[in-house]
N, C-alpha and C positions, 0 to 999 in steps of 0.2 A: 421713862420710855416714851410716853406720849409726846413730850417736848421734842424728843429726837425725831419722831415721826412727823411732827408739825414742821420742824426745821427742814427735814428731807423733802416734804411736799413743797415748801417755800422755794427751796433750791431748784427743785424740778420745774416749778412754774416760772421761776426767774430764768432758768436755762432755756425753756421754750420761748419766752418772750425775747430773750437775746438772739436766739436763732431766727426768729421771725424778723426782727429788726435787721439782722445781718443779711437775711435773704432779700429783703427789700432793697437794702443798700447795694448789695452785689448786682442786682438786676438794674438798678439805676446807673451805677458806674459802668457796667458792661454795655448797657444800652447806649451810653454816650461815647465811651472809649472805643468800642468795637462796632460802631454803627454801620460802617462800610464793610465789615467782615461777614462773609456768609459761607456756609458749608452746605453743599447740595448732596443730601443723603438719599435722594430718590434713585430707584433702580436704573432708570434710563437717563439720568442727568437732565431732567426736564427743565431745570432752572439754570443750567449752564449754557450760556450762549456759545454758538459755534465761532471758530476763528474768523470766518468770513464776516460775521456780524460785528465782531470786536474790531476788525480792521476798518469797517465802514464807520463805526462810532468814533474811531480815532481821527478820521478824515473830516469830521464836522468842523467847519470854520465859523459859520453863522448860527445863531441860536434857532432851535426848533421847538415849537410848542405843541404838545399833545393834549387833546381834550378827550378824556375817556368817559363816555356816557354809559351808565348802567342803571336801570330802574330798580334800585335795591328794594324800595318799599313795595312796588307793584309786583315783585317776583317772589314774595314770601311763600307762595304755594307751589313754587317750581324749584325744588331742591337741586335737581340735576343741573339746571341752568345756573344756579347760584354757585355751585361748585366750580363750574367752568369759568364763570365770571371772576371768581376769586383767583383762579389760575392765570387769567389774562391780566388782572390787576397786578399780581405779583411779578409777572414777566415784564410788564411795562415799567414797574418800579426798578427792576434790574437794569433795563435800558437807561433810565434816568440816572441811576447810581453810577453806571460805568461810562457815562458820557462826559465826565469832568465838567459838569454844569452847563453843557450845551443843550441838553434836553430838559425842558420844564414840563412836568406832568400835572394835569389838573384832573382829579377824579370827581365826577359830577353825577348826582342822582336827579334826573329830570322828573320831578314829581308832577302829576297832572295839573294843568292850568298854571304852571309856574313859569318864570322867566327862563329857567334852565331848559324846560321842555321846548319853549319857543326857540331857544338857541340851538338845540339839537335839530329841530325842523329846519332852521335857517341854514345850517351846515349841509343839510340834505341827507341826514341819517335816516335809516329805515325803521319806522315804528311798527311793531307787530302787535295786533290786538290779541288779547288772551282773557280767559276767564268768562264767567257768565255775564259780567257787567261790562265786558269789553275794554278792560284796562290796556293802555298802550305801553309796551315795553320797548325801551331803547337799549341797545347793546352794541355800540359801535365806537369808532375812533375817528377823530378829525385832527389832522395835523396841518400846521401852517409854518411857513418860514419867514425870514426877515423882510422879504419883498411882498408879502401878502398873498402868496400862492397857497392853495389848499389841496390836500389829498385826503381821501376818505377810505375807510373800511365801513361800509354802511351797516353791516350787521355781522358779528362774529358767529359763524355757523359752527355748532359743536361737532358736526360730522367732518369738519375740515381742521380739527385740532392739530393734526400732525403737520400742517403747513402754517401754523400760527406764527412761528418765528420768521418764516420766509415772508409772509404777508406784511408783518410789521416792519421788518428790515427793508423790504421793497418800498414801503411807504416813505420811510426815512430817506432811503437812497434817492428816491424821486424828488423829495423836497430839497436835498442838497445838490442835486444836479438838475438844474431848471431848464437847460437848453433842450429843444425838441431833437431827439436823435435822428441822424441821417442814415437812411437805408438805401443802398444802391441795388436796384433791381434790374437784372439782365435776363430777358426772356425771349425764347424762340417761338413762343405761342402768343397769340394776340390778347394779352392781359390788359393792355391800355386801350383807350378809345382810339379807333382807327377806321380807315375807309375799307369797306368790304367790296371787293371787285365784283363778286357774283351778284350781290343784291343792289349794288350801286348806292349804298346807304352808309351812314356813319354807324359803326359798330360801338355799342356801349362797352365801357370797361367791365371787367369781371367784378363781381361783388367783393371778392377778397381783396382786389386792388383798392377799391374804394374804402374798405375798412382799414387797410394799412395806411392809406393816405390821411385818414382821420386821426390816426394815433401817432404817426411818424412822418418825418420829412422824407418822402420817397422820391428818389431820383432815377429816372429811366436811363439806363446805360446801354449803348449799342454793343453787340458782340464783336464789333470790329475794333473796339477800343484796345489799345496796346499799353495804356497806362491808366491806373486808377488813382483818383484824387485822394489825398490823405484825409480829407474831411469825412469820408465815408466810414461810418462806425460799424456797419454790418453789410456784408455782401450777400445777396440772395440770387442764386442762379436757378433758372427754371428751364428745363429741357435743353441743356447745353450739348448740341450736336454739331459736328463738322466745324469745330473751332480751329482757328489757325494756331500755330505754335506761338505766335506773338501774343495772342489773347490768352492762351494758356499760361504763358510766362507772366503776364500781368496779374492773373489770378494767383499764381504760385507765389509771386513776390508780395502780394497783398497779405497772404497768410503768413509768409515768413516774417513779415514786419509786425505780426501780432494781431492781424485782423481775424475776427470770427466769421464763419461761413455757413450758410444754409444752401444745400444743393437738392433740387428736385430732379431726379433722373427717372427714366422710364424705359422698360423693355419694349413696350408697345403703347404709344400715346395716341388715343383717339382724338385728342385735342389738336394734334399736329395736322394742320390742313395740308392735304396733298398738293403737290405742284401741278400747275395747269398742264405742263408738258409731261405726259406719262412716259415719254421715251427718254426722259432724263435718266442718266445712269444712277443718280442718287435715289430717285423714286423707284427705279427698276430694282434696286437692291433692297427695297422695302424698309428704308430708313425712317421708321416712325419711332425708332429707339434713340436713346441718348445716353451718353456716358462721359465721365471725366477721368477715364482710366489711366491716362498718362500721369495725372497727378495722384489719383488714388493708389496706384501701384507704389509710388514713392513714399506715400504717407502711411501705408499699412492698412488700406481699406480694400476689402474684397467685395466687388460687385460685378456681375456679368449681365449684360443686356440680352443674353441669349435665352434667359429663362423667366417664365411668368409663374407666380405662385397661385396654385389652385387650392381651394379649401372646401371640403365637403360640408363641414360644420357651418361655416359662415356664408355659404353660397346664397345669393339673392335670387328671387324669382323675377324674370324679365319677360316682356312681351316679345313674341317671336313671329307675330303676324297671324292674320286670320282668326283673331280673337283667342289665340292660344298663348299659354305661358309655360316657361321652362325654367328650371333652376340653372343659373350660369355659374359654373364652378370657379370662374376667375373674376367675377364681379362680386365683391364681398361686402357684407355689412358687419362690422366689427363692434363688439360690445366691450364692457369694462374688463372682462376677463382677458382681452387682447391688449390691454394697456398696462404700461409699467406702473405697478403699485408704488406709491411713495415718491413719484417724480412730479414736480410742479407743472411740467409741460402737459401732462396727460391727466392730472388728478381730477380736473373738473369736467372731463369729457364723458359723454354718455354713449354716443354712437357715431362711428366713422365709416364712410363708404370709400372703397378703392376699386379701380378697374384695371385689370391686367397689370398688377403691381409686381415688382421684382423683390429681391431679397438682398440684404447686405450683412456683412459681418467683418470682424477684424481678421487680417491675414495671419496665418500661423507664424508665431514667433515675433510678431510686430510689437514694438514698444508703445502700445496705446492702451488707454482705458476705454472700454467699449460698454455702453449702457443701452440696452434695447428700450425703445419707447413704445412701439407698436409691433405686435407679432401675430402670426397666424396661430391656429390651434394645432394640436398634434395629429389632426386628420388631414394634413396638407401634403401636397406633392408639387413637383416642378413640371410645368409644361414647356415645350420649346416655344419661344415667342413667335417664330415663323408660322406656327400653326394658326395664329389669329389673323393672318393676312387674308386667307381664303377659307375661313371656317365654314364648312358646309351646313352644319346645324349645331345649335347649342347643346343638344342632348348628346352629341358625340363626345363631349368632354367627360361624361360619366362612364363611358365605355372603357373597360380595363383600368378603371381608376384604382391605384394602389397607394394608399397613404404611406409615408415614410416614417411616421411616428416622431417627426421632428417639427419643432416650432420655428418657422422662418421669420426673421426680423425684417419687417417692412420699412421701419424707420428707426434710426438709432443715433445716439450722440457719441462722438469720439473726442476724447481729450488727449492731447499729445504735444510733443515738441518735435515736429517733423523736420526731415532734411528736404532740401529743395529738389524738385523733379528735374531741375536743370543744373546739375553739379558743375558743368563746364561754363556756366554763365548764360547770358542772353543768347537766343537763337541767332543764327547767321543772318546778317542784314540789319539787325538792331544794334543800337548804340550800347555797347557793354561798358558801363561806367563802374566806378568803385562802389556804387550803391547796391550792387548785387549782394543778396543775403543767401548764404549757403545753408543755414540752419536757423530755425526759429529760436529767438533768444528766450522766449517765455512760452508757457503752455497756451495753446490755442484750442478753440472748441469748434468742431465741425458737426453739424447735423445733416445726415443724409436720409432723404425720403425717396423711396423707389417708385413713386407714382406721381405723375403730373396731373392726370385727369381728376384727382381728388380736389384740385383747386377750382375746377370748372363749376359754373353755377348749377348745372344739371345734377351734379353729384351730391348737393347738400342744401340748396336753397331754392325757394320759389320766388320769382320776381313778377310782380303784377303792376299794371299801370292804373293808378287811381287818381282821376282828375288831373292828369298830367304829371303826377308824382310817382316815382318808382317805390313801391312798397315791397320789402323783402321779408320773407318768412323762412327762417332756417329750420329744417327738419332733421339735420344731422350736425355733428360738431366739427366738421372739416375746417370751417373758418376759425373756430376757437383754437384748434390745434395750430394752424398756421400763425395766428397772432401770438399765441403763447410761446411758440418756438422763437419768433423774432424778439418778443419781449424778454424772454429768458436770456438769450445770447447778447442782447444789448446791455444787460447789466454788467457790472464789473465781474472779474473772475471771483471776487469775494462773494458777490450776490449769487452767482451761479453755483458756488460751492455750498450754499445753504440748502440742505435737502430736507425732505420730510422727516419729522421727528416722531418718536413714540408718543402715545397718548397717555394721559393720566388715568384713564379708565381702563382697567384690565378685564379682558373677556374671560368667560368661564371656558377655558380651553377643553376641559374634559367633556362638558356639555356639547361643545361644538364638535368634538371628535365623535361622540355618540351620534349626533345628528348626521354627520357626514357618512358614518358607517351605515346607518339605517337608510339614508338616501341612496347609497350605492346599491344596497339590497333591493330597494324599491325600484330603481331604474333597471336592475337586472331582471326582476320579475316582470316589469313592464315590457321589456324587450322580448321575453318569452311569450307574453300575450300577443305582441305584434307578429312574431314569427308564426305562431299558431294561426293567427288570423289570415296571414298571407297563404299559409299552407292550405287552409280550408277553402279559401277563395279559388286557389289554383285547382283544387280537387273538384269544386263545383263547376268551374269552367270546363274542365276535362270531361265531366259527366254530361254537361250540356252539349258539347261537341259530338259526343257519341250517340246521342238520341236520334231515333228515327223521326219522332214527332218534333218538328221545328218550332212549335208554338212556344213563345217566350213567357207566356203567362201561366202555364201549367207546370208544376214541379213533379219530377219523377219520384218514385219511392226512395231511390238512392239519394237524390238531392235532399229530400225531406229528412232522411235519417242522418245525412252528413251535417245538415244545418242544426238538427237537434243535438247531435253529439258536440258540435262546436259551441252551441249555447251552454251546454253543461260544463264544458271545459272553461269557457269564458267566466261563468259564475264561480267556478272553483278557484280560478286564478285571481279573480277579484276578491274572494275571501282571503286568499293568501296575501294580497296587497294590503287589505285592511289589517290583517294580523301583523304584518311587518310595521305598519304605521302605528298600531296599538303598542307594539313592543317598544318602538321608539319613544312614544309618549310615556310609557311605563318606566323605562330606564331613566329618562330625564327627570320625571317626577320623583322617582326613588332617590336619585342623586340629590335633587333639590331638598327633599325631606331630610336626608342625612346632613346636608350643609346647614339647614335651619336648626336641626338638633344640636349640631356641634357649636354653632354660634350662639343660640339662645339658651341651651341647657348645659352642654358639656363645659364650655369655657368658664361660665360663672361657678360651676361646681369645682373645677380645678383651682380657680382663684380662691374660693372659700376654703378648700382643703389646705392650700398653701398658707393662707392667713391663720388658720387654726394651728397648723404645725409650727409656724413662727411664734404664735402666741404661747403655745405649750413650751417651746424651747426657751422663751424669755422667762416664763414662770419657773421653769426648772433651774435656770441659771440663777435667778434671784434666791430661790430656796437654798441652792448650794452655797451662795455667798453668805447667807445668814447663818448657815451651819458652820 
């Protein structure tokens, strides 16, 4: 009997040894045979590259080298950063794997005082000091092409994880397309350096023009042009008003031939310098507005220069003279809540200002894909643009203000395959050749922005003269938006199609829901307090006006009683506010305690019970076999 047991144990040990050897062999074989095979089992397909990225990788002709720097040793105490760094590394490996050998990836740990650290600094990557001893952490990407040109991502910011694929794809796209893009700029407002008749001096170019010239090959195009050169990769129209049919036809055919377009229109542009002759019929008609409606109507774009968007929530305070200030309901300061979440054009923006902006949308039934980029709050309404020609006082905008509970789109992107606005061909008098295109062959992109003034210096940047040099200090993101829009549409349709992705970090949605609900209650209680405050102030003012004694320093018994009553109400409401905030913290802490109990206690208990059950079942099975 004992020999049988010994033999059984030997067989069992031999079986385990064979299984271990087979496990190692299977892993070795599969690692070599299926090295390029991957399965993305993540919920949001984090490691599956978009079709636009895959198309760009297929177009790589010359080799691209990527140097991925991450301070692995110096980041041991920052687990969140290490998790994201691993995500970046795995994504870059996916790029290299799918590039058919055209992308070479080097993963480098720039240890302090090493040659690798010097290399990271030479590339221009951003080193971030951390920890009590000030260790420098590098976490960036340097890419180079076969002609020695470099592109950088100085530091992978975890809060931009949803745009990780776009940033890497854009870097590669730039390396394989080395020519400086050509932007055609047609403007009815003085964006370029010009002679100012009133001051008899040379007018400096707008800061946004200078920024565009630094990044792109900007060509100034006159609005009298009736033919646009083929080398123009992007057309940017600013304040297109009173255009001839010939010019409109040239713009139409540019788009029909696949050209992308950015249009800045305006229902009332303060940047539009009035004509010297006030008797001019154009000036008499109050044409500070612009539109491209002959083309817009044919393309499915709905915009009217007759209306200006007013917004009570985003209204900015402006000087109205005599040291006084008023909130201007049509000069708006827009924050992140007004920007399209998940779009690369607006993702990095913090604050944008607009003045007397309009609104745009897709026409009903139009075959277009419309994506809002910048929009108002739901406390907005339309003003007639003619109101701003002779606005008596800024405060009049708040009179009879009635929000429509609608968010108006101030800037939006249209993707479409439009029909020409000239179905019969070129306008009369132009040479109508066989080159006329009646319908765009491919999808085109058109960004429409309904405010021109946002491009002017006064709306977003301070310009100072320091020792003969112009120093600019941007206080708003208007310039970033304009550059982002150009940069985005200059990419191929594949690059434009790469949108923001989900992040690997999952939020506690229930906690966020509790926080929002409590915040809503908090704001409601706060509004009650404000209403009671205004009511008490009105009551005090009424009592003051009814007094016989006009002394402003002595309070009547009624006033004293009213103030004491209000103070008591104020204290009570503050107690209620603290109670709401306490309940918020209590609910969140309770939920957190339950989550900890489940993860720390319940899950191990469940696993232990399962293990015990399985063990009992095995013992029972063995006993039954022996019997």
